[in-house]
N, C-alpha and C positions, 0 to 999 in steps of 0.2 A: 504494500500500500504506500502511495506517495501523495502527500498533500500538494495540491497544485501550486501553492505559494511557497513551497520549499524546494530547493534544488537537490535535497537529500531524501532518499527513500526511507519510509518508516515501516514498522512491522518486521516481518520475517526477512524482507529484502535488506534490512539494515544490520542483520546479525553479524555480517562479516566485518563490521566495524568494531565489534565488541569481542573480548576474549572468552565468551561464555561457552560452556559445554553445550553443544547443540542437542544433546539428548535430554537436557533439563528444561522444563518450563520454569523460567526464573521470574517469579512474581513478587520479588522481595528486594527490589533495588534500594528501598529505604533503609535497610538495616546497616549495611556498610558500603553501599554504593558499588558501582562497576565502572572501571576506568576504560575509556576508549583505547583501542590498540595504538592509535597514532600518538596519543598523549603518553602512553607507557614507553613508546619508542623515544620520544623526546626526553623523558626522564632518564632513560638508559644512556642517552648521549650525554646528558649532563653528568651522570655518574662517571662515565669514561673520561670526560673533560676534567673533573675533579681529580681523578686518579693520575692524571698526567703530571700533576704537581700539587699534591694535597695540601701541603703547608701554605703555598702561595694562594691557591684557590680558596681554601677555607678561611685562612686568617687575614688575607689581604683583600682579595677580589670580592668574596661573598659577604663577609662580615664587616669589612672596612676597618679591621683592627690592624695593629702593627704598622702604623704610620701611612697606610695606603690612602689615596685620595678618597674623600667621602662625599656623598653617601656610598656605601657599599652596594653591591648588586642586589642583596636581599632587600634593602630599603627601596631600591628602584622597582623591584617586583611588587613590594608592598604598595607602592603608589598605584600600580596597575590594578591590583585587587581592590584598593580603596575606592577607585573610580567605579568599579563594578558594584560595590555595596553602599555607595553614597557616604563616603567618609573622607576626612582629611588623612593623608598618609601618616602623619605623626600621631594620630589617635589610634592606629591599628598595628598590632604585632601578630606574628605567627605563633601558633601553638600546635601540638600534635593533634588535638581534637577538642571538641567543645567541652568535654569533661575536664580536660587539663585546664582550659580557660576558666571554668567555674572554680576549680581548685585554687587557681591563682587568686581569684577574688576572695574566696572564703577564707583562705589562710592569711590573707593580708588585711581582712576587714576589721579586726580588733573587736570581736564580740566580747561582751562582759557577762558575768553571772546574772541570771534573771531576765536577760534580754531574750528576744525571740526572732526566729527566722520563719517566714511563711513559705510553705511549698503547697503543692496540690496532690491529690491522690493519684495523679497521672504524671508526676514529675519523673523524668527518666531515671531508671534505677541507679546508674552510676553516679549521677548528680545528687540524687536523694541520699545516697550513702555518704557522699562528700559533705553534704549539709549536716547530716547526723554526726559525723565525726567531728566537724568543726564545732558544733554545738556541745558535744560531749566534752571536748577539750576545754571549752570556755565556761561550762556550766550554764549554757543558754538552753532555751527550749525550742522545739520544732512544733509549729502550728500548721495543720494540714487543712486546706480548703477542699471542699467537695467539687467534683466535676459532674454536672447534671448529665443524665443519660435518658434520652438523647438531649443534645443542646438544640433547641429550636430557634433561639435568638441569642446573639452575643451578650446581650444585657443579662441573661441568666448567669453567665459565668462571672461577669463583673460583680453582680450582686453577691455571689458566693464568696468571692475574695473580700468584698467589703465586710461581710459578716465575720470572716475569719481574722481580720486585722484587729490587733489589740494595742493598747497604749504601750506595751513592751516591745512591739514589733519594730525592728531596726532595718531589716532587709527582707525583701520579697524575691523569691526565685521562681520565675514564671516562664512558661514555654511560649515561643512564637507559633510553632506548629507542634502539637502533642505527638510524640514519637509513636505511641502505641495505636492511636486512633486517627491520626492525620488531621485533626481539627485545627484550623487556623484561628488563633485567638486575637481579640481586639487589643493589640499591644498599647497603642496610644492611650486608649481609655483606661487601661489598667495602670499605666505609668502615672497618668494624671491623678487617679484615685489614690495611689500609694503616696505620691509626692504631697498631696493635700494633707496627709496625715504624718508627714515627716519621715517617710519610709523610703530608703534607697531601693533601687530595682535592678536586679540582674536578670537579663533575658537570655534563655537558652534557645538559640536559633539554629540548633543543629541541622534542621531540615530545610531552613529557609533559602539560603543562596542557591539559585537555579530553579527553585519552585515558584518563588514570588519575587517581585521587584523589591529592592531594599534601598532605603535612604536612612542609614543609621543615624545621621545627625539630626533628622527630623522626628525620630521616634521619641526622644526625650528620656530614654533610659540612662541610667548611670553606667551600666556595664552591659555589653552584648557579646556573647561568644557563639561561634557557629562552626560548622564543617564545610569545607569545600570539596571533600572527597565523596560526598553523597550525590547531590544533584547538580553540583557545579563541575563535575567531571575531572577533578584533580586527582592525582594518585593519593593513596593513603601513605602516611597519615598527614593530613593537611587541614588545620583549623585556624581560626582567627580569634583574637580577643580585641574588642574595641572598648575603650574607656574614655569617658568625657574628660576634657583637658584638666578641669579643676581637681580631679581625683587621681590622676596618673602618678603623682609622686608617692602615693601610698600603696601602690600595687606592685608586687614583686612576683617573679616566676616561682613555681614550686621548688625548682632547683636553683639555689643561689650560686652565682659564679662570678666571672670576671667583670661583668657589667654593673655590679652592685653600686648603687648611689650615683651612677653615671647617667641617669635619666631612663624614662619608661622604655623607649625603643632599644637603647643599648643593653639594658638588663635582659630583655627577651631575645635579642638578636644573637647574643653569644652566651650560651649557658653550658659550653663544653662541646666536645667533638660529637657531632650528630650528623645524620644524613639529611641535608637540606634539599635534596633533589625534588622531593614532593612539593615543597614550597615554591621552588624556582620554576616548577612545571605548571603551577596554578594558572598563569596566563594562557597556556596552551589549552587547558580545559575550558576556560572562558571563551577562547577563540573558537573552539569546537562547537560550543553552544550557539555562538553568534552565527556560525555558518549554517547550523540547522535552522536558525530563525527562532529566537526566543518566543515571540508571540505565537508563531505557528506551533511550536513544540508545546506550549502551554495549553493551547486550545485542544490539541490532539490528546495529550495525556489526561487532561481533565475530563474530556468527553469519553475516553476509553474507560477510565476507572469508574465513571458513573454509569456507563452502559453495562459494565460488569456488575456493579452494585445493584442496579435496578433489576437485572436478570436474576440475581440471587434472591432478592426480596420477593420477586414474583414467584419463585420456586418455593421458598421456605416461609414466607410470610413474617419475617422478622423485622428488625430495625437497622438503620444505619446510625452511627454515633452522632452524626450531624447531617445537615442537608448540603447540597452541592455548593451553595453560596459560602459555606464555611470550610471548604476544602480546596486542595490544589491537585496534587498527583497521588494522594493517598486517602483512603477512607477505611472505616471498619464496619463490617456487617455481621449480624448475628448468624451463627450456625443453627441448624435444626436442633430442637430440644432433645433429640435422641442421644446427644452426647453428654456425658457427665461434666458438670461445670466446675472444675477445679484446675489449678495450675498443672498438676501432674498429668491430668488427662489432656490438657492443651499441648504439653510437650510431647506426650506419647503420639497424639494425632499428627503433630508437625513432623515428627520423626518418621511415622508411617507413610505420610504423603511423599517424603523425599526418598526413603529407602525402597518403598514398594511401588511408587508411581512416578518417581522422578519429577516431583513438583516441589519447588522451594517457595514457601509462603509462611508468613508469620501467623501464629495462633495464640490467643490469650484468653484468660478467664476474667469475666467482669459482670457484676450484677446478675449472678446466678445463671449465666449463659457462657458458652464458648463463642468467641468472635474470630473472624479472619481480618487481618490488616492487609488490604489490597494495595499494591504499588503498581503504577503504570509508568513505564518508560517507553521511549520510541521503538525499542526492539520488540515490544509485546504486541499481541493481537488478541481480539476478543475470543478466538477459538481456544486459546490457552485457558482463559477463565471459564469458558463453557466446559472444557474437559475437567477442570478442577471441580466444578459443581457436579458433573456426572459421577466422578469418583466419590465425592462425599455422599451423594444420593445412594450409591451402591454399598456404602459401608454399613455394618450392623450397628445396632444400638449399643451404647456403653453406659447409659444412665441407670 
């Protein structure tokens, strides 16, 4: 299938651009992303270039250390990424992934005993554990806001966060797109709500770059962390951390190294010997997206994931976690009631779908039902989702 406004084929015709196993129906792009072959090749060329003179490349050219002309190459690449996400270059640094960015904020924040951090019941598991560790270390509390099921209006979620805020809340950790359900949350309204009560806001935008347009400077958040290796087609591991200028002096990377007290970007740009090729390849991922046509891609992926969702709701009569107006390339749909609704059953079903049917898809338990988290990328076709539904229909009851 080819969209008439894109020069690039979508669906099965595009699979040769991706390194996926052709025997697997890969309906799980959202978990760790898939890097296009051409971007992987660029990354490998960068690795070979570094190995031609690692000392000069890493310490001088890339990081700008050891008396080399500045800014270093990494800062120049950060400028290209900053333009993609609506940021000043000096407000953005690279991290391994969004969870690492969240850890940098949480470890630097300076929580005190009796204070509280607000999360939600759908905060990503790695970030949730980082919050709980930081609060345990400081003697602070974790307050959890409910996520309505389903969300029919963004105001429902804003109301739940408002109810969960307390006079002790100092930081709210909120998603831009909920990882497990694909729900796109009203970030600007949430930031305004929290700021009105003197609460700082860290947004986990792990799934946002590449799915939705970003203008980080206009969102109003204090901190924003995200991945480029999911929907922005960068190699793993490639994440970013954005911090508003007034707070940058207080934010340090989880690993303290040579850049300590040299400024926000210097602290993060050189924290020891590491493979920076994924970061340096990020512009190639962005260029790949631009060549596909970001608007065309968004229309295609959104339409495909909702064609699949509507088909499954018609078959099984369940719910989606939210409507199409609150989603991008992912959504969650209830599975038939014949499945036992606990996390162990969810993982067992996910394993069975992969090992017995060669289907990779996310399954989770929520509100006494099992759910599928559907992801649509340009290499997917509706027939793959229909095959998934046929396989599930043929499975015996486990409840």
